[in-house]
VEXDREN-2710 file (C-alpha; in Angstrom, 1 decimal):
% VEXDREN-2710
k/r/px/py/pz
1/ALA/8.2/-14.8/-1.0
2/PRO/10.9/-13.5/1.4
3/PRO/13.2/-16.3/3.0
4/ASP/12.7/-17.4/6.6
5/GLY/14.1/-14.8/9.1
6/VAL/12.9/-11.8/7.0
7/GLU/9.9/-10.5/9.0
8/GLY/7.4/-7.9/8.0
9/ASP/3.9/-7.0/6.7
10/PHE/4.8/-6.7/3.0
11/VAL/2.9/-4.8/0.4
12/ALA/5.3/-5.3/-2.6
13/ILE/8.3/-7.4/-3.7
14/ALA/10.8/-6.7/-6.4
15/ALA/13.1/-9.4/-7.5
16/GLY/15.7/-8.6/-10.1
17/GLY/19.2/-8.3/-10.9
18/GLU/22.0/-10.3/-9.7
19/HIS/20.4/-12.5/-7.0
20/HIS/18.9/-10.1/-4.8
21/SER/15.3/-9.0/-3.9
22/ILE/13.8/-6.2/-1.8
23/ALA/10.4/-5.9/-0.3
24/LEU/8.3/-2.8/0.9
25/ARG/6.7/-3.1/4.3
26/ARG/3.3/-1.6/5.1
27/ASP/5.0/0.8/7.5
28/GLY/7.3/2.2/4.6
29/GLY/10.4/0.4/5.5
30/ILE/12.3/-2.0/3.1
31/ALA/13.7/-5.4/3.8
32/CYS/16.6/-6.8/1.6
33/TRP/18.0/-10.2/1.0
34/GLY/20.4/-12.0/-1.3
35/ASP/23.7/-11.0/-2.9
36/ASN/25.0/-7.9/-1.3
37/SER/28.3/-7.6/-3.2
38/PHE/27.8/-3.9/-4.0
39/ASN/25.4/-3.0/-1.0
40/GLN/22.4/-3.5/-3.1
41/ALA/20.6/-5.5/-0.5
42/PRO/21.8/-4.4/3.0
43/PRO/20.7/-7.2/5.4
44/ALA/19.5/-4.5/7.9
45/GLY/17.2/-3.2/5.2
46/VAL/16.5/0.5/4.6
47/ALA/14.5/2.7/6.9
48/GLY/12.3/5.4/5.5
49/ASP/8.8/6.2/4.4
50/PHE/8.7/4.6/1.0
51/VAL/5.8/3.7/-1.4
52/ALA/7.4/2.0/-4.3
53/ILE/10.5/-0.2/-5.0
54/ALA/12.5/-1.5/-7.8
55/ALA/15.5/-3.9/-7.9
56/GLY/18.2/-3.4/-10.6
57/TYR/21.1/-5.7/-11.5
58/PHE/23.6/-4.5/-8.9
59/HIS/21.5/-1.6/-7.5
60/SER/18.0/-1.0/-5.8
61/LEU/15.8/2.0/-5.9
62/ALA/12.8/3.3/-3.8
63/LEU/10.4/6.2/-4.0
64/ARG/9.7/8.1/-0.9
65/ARG/6.2/9.3/0.0
66/ASP/7.4/13.0/-0.6
67/GLY/8.4/12.2/-4.1
68/ARG/12.4/11.8/-3.7
69/VAL/14.1/8.8/-5.0
70/ALA/16.6/6.9/-3.0
71/CYS/19.3/4.7/-4.6
72/TRP/21.9/2.2/-3.3
73/GLY/24.2/-0.4/-4.6
74/LEU/26.6/-0.1/-7.6
75/ASN/27.2/3.3/-9.1
76/ASP/29.8/2.9/-11.8
77/ASP/30.3/5.0/-14.9
78/ASP/26.7/4.3/-16.0
79/GLY/25.3/6.2/-12.8
80/GLN/22.6/3.7/-12.1
81/ALA/22.5/4.4/-8.3
82/PRO/23.6/8.0/-7.6
83/PRO/23.8/8.5/-3.8
84/GLY/21.7/11.6/-4.0
85/GLY/18.7/9.8/-5.7
END
């Protein structure tokens, strides 16, 4: 469950990676909490019209309603979170 202070009507939660989690709100926005060393869990969350989420080791991903993928967090030589999705 999200920690105290993380508000929302959640439809999915993804826990993974290095001590961070994300949750999909019914309105399509994303709440984030935990370790944010690589911007994988921005405290302000991520606005958008998302329908699915995933939390990787130092990155997070989300599927937009229109089919595009959003990625944020660590994007080193392995290319796990390309900014363009």
